[in-house]
N, C-alpha and C positions, 0 to 999 in steps of 0.2 A: 654836337645829338645830332641825328641824322632822320629830323621828321617831317614828313610831307615830301623825303624822298626817297620813291619807288623806284626801282627800276634801274638798271645792270649799268653801266658806261660801255664794256666793253675794250677799251680804253680809244675808242675812238671817239673824233666828235661828232657832233652833234648833226650835222650833215653827212658825216662817215655811218656816222649806226644807221639813219634814216634812214643809206641807201643801201645797209646793208640789210634789215627789215623787209623792203620791197622789196630785195630781190628776192630773199629767201621765199616770203609769199611767192612769189613770180613763179620759180622752183616747183616748189610746194602747189598750186595748182593747176601747172603744167601736165606734170609728172601723169603717168596713165597709173601706178598704182598710190597715186594719193599719198607716196609716202619720200621723207627726202632726208639723208645722214648729211650731220652735223658737231658739233657741240654742246655742248649739257646744257653748259649758260645759254647760247646764243639760243638754243631750240626751247628753252624757256620762256627770252625775253620773247623771241619769235610766235611764242602760243597767245603772247599776249596780244600782239597785231593783229594777225592772222583774226583771233575769235572775235577783234571791233569788226573785224571787214566783213563777216560773215552774220554775226547781230542788225550790219547797216544794209545786208545785203537782204535780209527777212523780213524786211520794214518794206524795202521792193516799189517806193515812191523815189520821186524825183529827187527829191532833197540826199534821200541817203544813197543815189545816187550819184549826186554830188560831191557831198563830205569821198562819198568811196574814192572816185573819181581823184577830191584833193588829196587823200593819204597816199596811194599809187604811184599819186605822179605819172610821169612818160612809164608806167610801166607796164601802166591802166590799157594802153594804146597796141601792147603788145599781141601777138597772133598768140588762141591760144594751146597749141599746137608745134613742138619742136620740132618737128620736121618739116623736110623742107618738099616730101610728096607728099603731101595731106594736102589739098586744098581748098579745105575748109578755110573763113576768113574769120572767124569770129574772134573778139579780143579777151583779155582776161577779164577786163569787168564785165561782158553780156556772158560769158562762163560763168564770173560770181552770182551774178543778178538770178540767171536761168535755170543758174545746177546746183548750188551749193547751196544759197537761198530757200529755195522749194525745197530740198531737202531735208533741212534742221528744221522747219518751220516750225516742229512740235515740243523740235529739243529747246530748254531754256539755258542752256550754255553749256559750256563742255566739250566743244567739234573737233580738237584735237584730241593726240593722246603723246608723251617723250615717254618712247621707251629708252631702256638707258643702255647701251653695248656693254660688251666685258674686249670687247679689241680698243686699244690706244690707237690717238693718229700718228703715223710714222713720225713728224718732224718733230714737232714737240710732247711725243707720247699721252694726250689730253684726252681727254674723256671724252666719246663721243657717246650720240644718241640718234636715236631716232624718231621720227616727228610726221605723225603721220593724222590724216583724217577721218573720224569715225567713220563705217560703211553706214547706209540706210539702217534706220533699224537701228542698230546696235547699240546696247544700254551695256552699263558697266555692268561685271561682274562685283556679287555680291561676294566676300566672304562667307567663308564658310560659320556657322553656330558657333560659337564657343562650344568646347566638351561639356558635359553637364558636371556637378563637381559628381566626384566617385565616394564613394562609403566608406567612411574611417577609418583606418588602419587599427584593426584589433586591439586593445591592451595588454600589453602585457606585465605577468602579475611580476611576483618576486620570484618566486617557490620555481617560476616555468624558467628564468632568467638565468635561475641556479644550477640547472640539471649542467652535469656536464654533455660537451658535446663526445661523440663516436670519436676517435680516434682512425687518421685515414687504415686503411686495408691494406696488409704489409702484401709489399709482391715477392711471388715465389722466387727463389736464385735460380739462377742460369747454372745448368750441369754441367 
């Protein structure tokens, strides 16, 4: 029985899995578009890790900052920009608490979205997905309301069903 065994192992040991989650969150927070492409399983597992970090960033106090620092490890002090030409010296931790915390302040959860892609990965044909952060003020798209029930089909009486159908019209023969 798998009671209380939530989460995927992703064929990695615990330290490798933690390093993977840190690197995926670092890549997502660094990306300009706020999206990364990875496998479906990694995206779903990284979503759990990233949403907990954003929840800490929403709190914004010193204790939450220290907890986020402990979860991110050395990735927390990585520069927020991947470009070498940019002289901004913000770290991922400050970007998390200054940008993403206020951005999702009024949202009760669900800060990321996983969109499955049709393209498979080249090496092992694994399913890929896009993991992206929601935009500010973006809400979930509601499904359309179900169609109202249609009027019941008219009942066919015995006399109508016994009437012979018209034979198909014959085409005149070509001369």
